[in-house]
N, C-alpha and C positions, 0 to 999 in steps of 0.2 A: 613376115606378118603372122605366120603360123605360129611362131614362138612367142608372140606378143600376148602379154596378159596382164590386167591391172589386178594388183593383188588385195582386192577389196576386202575378201573374205578374212585374209591374214590381218589386215589393218583392223577390222572389227573385232577379231578375236583377241588381239593385243589391247585393243582399247578396253575390251570387258575386262580382262585380266587386270588393267590399271585401275578402272573403276572399283572392281571387288576389292583389291588390296588397299585402295586410298580411302574408300568410304564404308569399310566393313562395319566399323561400329554402328552408323546410321542404317545400314542394310540390316544389321541384327535387331535395331530396335524396331525397324517397319516388320520384320518377321515376327517378333514377339507380339506386337499390337494386332497384326492381322490375325496371327494364330490364336491370340486371347479372344478377339472378337468372334472369330468362327466357333471357337470352343463354346463361348457364352450362349451363343444362339443356338447352336445344336444341342447344348444342355437343355435349354427350355423347351425345345421341341421333341427331344427324347425322353427326358425325365418323367413328364406326366404319362399317364396311361394313353395309348393311341387314340381311344374314343375322345378323351378331353381336348386333346389337340386337333382331333377332326371336327369338333363340333366348334372350337373357336375359329378354324378356318372357314367352314360353312357359314358360321354365323357372319364373317366379315363379309363372304359374297352376298348373303342375303341383304345386309346392310348397305351393301355397294348397288346391287340392281334389283333385289327382289328375291321372293321365296322360290321361284323357279331356278334361278342360279344358285342359291343356296343348297337347294335339295339335289339339284345335279352335281355339284361340288362334292357334297357329302357321298353321294354314290360312288363318284368317281374316285374319292380318296379311299372308300372301302375296297374298290378293286386293286388299289396299290397294295392295301394291307394283306388282301387275299392272294396275290401272287408274290408275297414274301419280300416285296421292295420298300417297306416302310422306313426301315432305318437309313437305307441308301437314298430314298427320295427326301428324307429330312436332312441328310448331309449335304445334299445337291441344293436344297432350299436354302440351308444356311449360307452356302458358298455364294449362292445367287444373291442373297439379301446383303452380305457383306459388300460384294463386289459393286453391286448396284447403287448402295447407298453412297460409297465413296466416288463413283463414277457421276453421280448426280450432283454431289456438294461440289465436285471440282468443275463439272460441265456447265451448271448452271451460271455460276459467276464467269466463267470465260464466255460463254454467250453473251452475257450482258455487256462485257467488257468489249466484244467484237460488234456489238450493236451500237456502243457508244463512240466508238473510236474506228475510223476507216483503216488507220495505219495498222492497228491491233488485228482488225479483220484480215488485212492483206497478208499478215504473218500467219494468222491462226488458220486461215482456210488450206493453203498448200499442205499444212500439217495434217489437218484432218483428212483431205483427199489421201494422203500417204497411209494414214492409220486405216481407212476404210478400204483400200485397195489391196494391201498387204495380205497375202493368205493367213487366215487364222493361226495355223500351226507354226508360223514363223516366230510368232509371239513367244511361244513356248521356249524357245532356245536361250535367249537372253536371260529370261526369268528363271529358267532351270540353272544355268550357270550362276547367277548371282544368289538366288535363294535356295537353291538344292531341291531335292526331289521332296514333294510332299503338297499340302493344301496351299501354301502361300504363293508358289510360282503360279499356281492355277488362278489364285484371286488376283494377283498383279497383271498376268496376261489378260485376263477377263476384263478388268479395270480398263487397260489400254484399248482393248478391242471394242468395247461396249460405250465408251464415252462420247464418241463422235455424234451421234444423233441428239444427245442432250445439248450439245454445244450448238449445233445446227438449228435445231428447233428453237432454242431460246433466242438466238440472235434472230431468226424469221419472225417470231412472236414479237419480239420488242420493236423491230423495224416495221412490222405491219400496223402498229397502233397509229391512228389516225393522227395527223400532223396537227390539225386544227385542236383537237383535244389537248395535246401537249401544250400547244401555244395558249390555250384558254387557261390551263394551270399555271402556266408562267405568268400570265397577265395578272392572275389574282395573287400574286406573290409567293407562290411556292417555290421551295427551292428544287435543284434537280434531284436530291435525293428523294425528297417527299413526292415529287412528280413520279419518279421510279416505282416507289412503294405503293403509291395510292392510285396511279393511273395506268402506267404501262404495265406494271406487273400484273395486276389483276386483269387488265384486258387481254394481255398475252398468256395467261394462265392455260386456256384450252390447248393452244399449240405447244406450249411447254409440258403439259401432262402427256400429249401425244409423243413428244420426245422421251418423256420418262418410260412410257410404255415400250417404245422402241429400245431404250437401254436395258430394259428387263429382259426382252425378248432375246437380245443379241448376247446378254449375259448367260441366259439359260443355254443357248447354242455353244457358247464357248466353254462352259464348265464341262459339258459333256466330252469335249475335245480334250479338256484338261485332264481327264483321267489317263491321258498318255504319260502324264509326268508324276503320277501318283497322288492326284487330288481326292480320289476315291469317289465315293456316291455312285450315282447310276452311271457317270462316266467310267468308273472302274470296272463295273459290270459289262458296259459294251465293250471295252478292250478286252476284258478276259473272254466274252464270247467270240471275239475275232481270233484271239490266239488259240483257243480251244476248238473252234468250229462248232460251237455250241448254239444252234438257232434258238432253241427255247429260252436261255438266260438272256440272249440278246432281244428277243421279242418282249419277255418281260420287263426288262429295262427300258425298252422303247416305249411301251405302253404308259409306263411311269413317267417318263420324259413328256409324252404327249399330254397327259393329264396335268402335270405341273405347268406346261406351256399354255394349254388352254385356260386353265384356273387364273394364272398370273395376267394374262392377256385380257380376259373378260373383266377382272376386278380393277386392273388399271385403267382399262378403256372407259369402264363406268364412272369412275372416280374424275376422269377427264370431261365426260359428258356432264357431270354435277358443276365442276368448276365452270364450264361453258354457260350452264343454266343461271348461275350465279353472278356472272360478269356485270349485268346491268346495275344489281344492287351494290356491288364492288365500286363500281365506277362513280357513283354518285355520293358516296360516302366522303 
């Protein structure tokens, strides 16, 4: 038994080589799409003067929760600029936005499908369990093999890592809607699609927004790890500080990560609270 070994790693490596060679044009298109989206968002964040972007971000926080969050966000973003991490922070924010948008657009429909179909839920849940328990850095290996070094493998690994809460919270929110409300909609002749759009989705929106918040938080944690594969941004400086044993650089990048995390968490949580307050109005229309 000492010589017994299941060649799982060799099988996976062979499979990845086959996938890369067979679907090369598709992966090239995905690489171009993600890189273009990242470059576009980064251009919008870095081309204007930093104070203009700062005012926009602080204004969004103000609209989401009030002047206290807006003022605090503005002061925190000034701190990022003061430690010379503005460009890296905007690069990280660009990566988080691209990955989060894709993860949300994929996760919410999967959550709705899981809520509507028990067989689909039985298939999706074990996959989500696997995705959430797999160590984060493991996702970088196949993404690096398929998409090579750079921003794109970081985006792909982040999408996979961060998608699970969006699916789970959406399924939970849809399933938690009162059955009597759904039956009342059906009794008035509403189609299943209309019941989903006008009853279930509005009532489940606070829970779905909580899932969106978790997707963004996981995406931010993953893009820092993605600095190991050349994704750049704040993750690149964190990796560089480890390689050089430079605590000052690591502290500056870490402070910027904390500021972005708190900003994104507070803004998305506030949007979720607003969605919760609007539920009664949405459910009566």
